N, C-alpha and C positions, 0 to 999 in steps of 0.2 A: 884426616878424620871428616867425613862427610855430616853437616849439620842437617838434620830433617826438620823443615818447618812445620810447627805445631799448629793445628788449627783451633782456635779459641771456641770453645764450646759454649753456646748460649746458655745463660743461667735460667732454669727453670723454676718457677714458683707454684706450689699448690695453691689452688684457689682459696682453701681454708686458712691458709697462712696469711696473717695481715702484714701489709708491706709499709714500712715507715723508711721514708728517705729524708735526707737533709732538705729542710724548707718546705716539707709537705708533712701535714699532721697525719697521725695515725687514726686509726677508725675512732668516730665520735663515739662517746659514751651515751647511754641512753638518757634521755631528758628525765630530770626528777619532776614527777607531779605532785600537786598540792595534796597533803595530807586530808584525806576526807574526815577525819576525827576532828582535826583542828578547824577545818571549815565549819563544820556543824557547831563546833564552840563558838567559833566567831559570830555565826548566825544567832545562836541564842543570845549571846552578850548584846548583840545590837537590838535584838527583840526585847530584852529586859529593859535596856535604856530606853528604848522607844515607849514601853509601858511606863515607866517612871516618868519620864518627861510629859506624857499624856495625863498621868495622874497629877502631876504638879500644877499643870496648866488648868486643869478642871477645878482643883482646889482654889487656885487664884481667882478665877472667874467666879467660882461660888461665893467666896467671900467678898468680891466687889459686888455682886448682886444683892448679896444679904445686907451688907452694909448701907447700901442705897436704899433698899426698902425700908430698913430701920429710921434711917434719917427721914424719909418722906413721910413716915408714919408720925414721927415726932413733929414734922412740920405742919401737917394737916389733920391732927388728931381731933382739935378743937376749932370750931367755928369762930371763936374769939381770937384765933391766931391770926397774926399781921399778914402771913402769907395769902390770906384769903382776901387781900385787898382788892385786887382786880379780878378776882375769881368769884366774889360772892354771888353774883347775879348770873355766873354761868357755872354753878358748881356741879350741876347735873352732868356737864359735859367733862368737868376735871374728875368726877368721881368714877365716870365710866371709863376714862382714859387711865386713871391710876390704878382702877381694879382690875380692868383687863391686862395692863402692863404688869402688875404683880403677878397674875397667873402666868402670864408669858415668862417672865424672870425665872420664877421658881421651875416651871415645867420644862423651859428651855435649859436650865441647868441639868435637871433630871435627863432629859434627852440627851444632852451632851455625854452623860455617862451611859445611858443604857444603850447607845448605839453599838456598844461592844458586848452586850450582853446576847450573844447568838442563841443561847439556850431559853430565853425569855422574850421572844418577838412580840407576843401580844402585849407586854407592858410596854415596850417602845411604841408600838402602833397607837395604843389608847392615849398614852401621854403626849404623844405627837398630834393626834386629833384635837385634845383638850388645849393643848399649846397654841395650835393654829386659831382655835375659836377665841381663846382668850386675847390674842393679839389683834384678831379682827374685831373685838370689842374696844380694844385700846385704839386701834387706829380710827373707828367710828367717833370715839369721844375726841380725839386729836383733831378730826377733820372739823367738828363742831367749834372747838376751840380756835382753830386758825379761822374759821369762816367769821366768827364775832370777836376777834381779836383787835384790839387798837393799836397793836404794836406795828412799826414800820414793815413796809413790804420785803425787805430784804430777810427779816427775822421770819416773818410768815412763810416766804418762799423756801428758806432753810428747813423749818419744820415739816414744811409739806414734801420736799425732798427726803428727809428721813423717812416719812411714812411710805413714800414710794419706793425707797430703797427696800423697805423691809416686804414690801407687797410683791415686787419682782422677784427678789431672792427667794421668798417663802413659795410663790407660786411656781416659780421654776422648779423648785426641789418637789413640790406636789406633783407637777406634771412628769417629771423624771421617774418617781416611785410608782406613778400609775402604769409606766411603761416598763416596770421592772428592771430600771437602770439604777442599781443600788448605789454604785460609785458617784455619779452625778448628783443623784439626791442627797447623799451624805455631804458633799461639797457645798452645794446650794444651801443645805439647812445650817451648816456651820456658818456660812456668810449670813444667813438671815439672824442667827443667834448672836452675832457680834453686832448687828445692827440694833437688836433688841437692846443690848447694852450700851447704846448710844447715850441715853440719859445720864448713866452713872460716869460714863467717860467725860461727857460734858461738863458735868458738875466738878470733876476733879481739875479738868483743863481750866475752867473758869476761875476755880481758886488759884491755880497756879498762875494764871495771867494777872489776876489781881494782886497776887502776893509779888509778882515781878514787877509791878508799877504799872501795868497796863490798864488804862481806863476802860470798864466795860460799856463802851459805846455800841451803838446798835450793829455797826461794821463788824467789831470785835466779835460779838456774840454770833452773828450770822456765820463768821468764818469758823468758829469753834463748833457750832451746830454741825456744819458740813464736814469738818475734820474730825468729828466725834464717831463717825460712822466710817467714811471714807478712808482714813488712815488705817484702822485696824483691818478692814477689808482688803487693802492694798497690801499691808505687811503678810496678811494670811496667805493670799495669792501667790506673792512672790517667795515667802518661805516653804509653801507646799511645792511649788515648782523645783524650788532648790533641793528639797529632800527628794523628790522624786528623781532627779537627775542623779544625785549620789547614790540611791538605791539602784537605779538602772545601771551605773558603772560598777556598782559591786557585783551585781549579778553577770554582767558581762565578763568581769575578771574571774569570778568562779566558773563560768562556762568555758572559759579559755584554759582553765585549770593550772 
């Protein structure tokens, strides 16, 4: 019997039939994209948390400013107060500084809130102008007090640095808004507001230092005066950069889908 050799027929596969061989994965499943509804919910939650944090911060700063003004009023309400000891002959400069500073703290707190009032831009603009004028009056009084003060040079330089810090940040914010740059204007004016609250921060820091057993020497007072505005501004700048980095990372992840 003669055996006829059989030719092996090549196996043909249609292009529409997926091929799966050992060690080779089959066709990849389509990638799952993020749920757009869930993404919107996450964005809304982040926005609500940001608004809540903003409100709590505003309330804390408002309480700090109002409590400071109340304390200053009780301290200088009467000319018989011992607080007038070294200011009695210079009370004109002092009242100028305190009056302008009070206007600055009150209107600065209002500005901090109304910058989010997009439907009432006129309120924000006019309170901003009044805030600026009030603080200029306060700086004028501070210049007179510094020039006539018998305090050591380190303390006078620290007071002058505080005034200069406010002038620089406020003028930078003013120039920014005159050129229509709302973002830089807002950041500069937030720094100026933190410098406005420097006297309140200094009073708390001084009480804390004395309570910790540190003698209120001229060097200690000078350091606390510098820190009363430099530390809050530095924390603000670093915190804002960190928040912007987190926000950019979230947007990048959302765009990647």
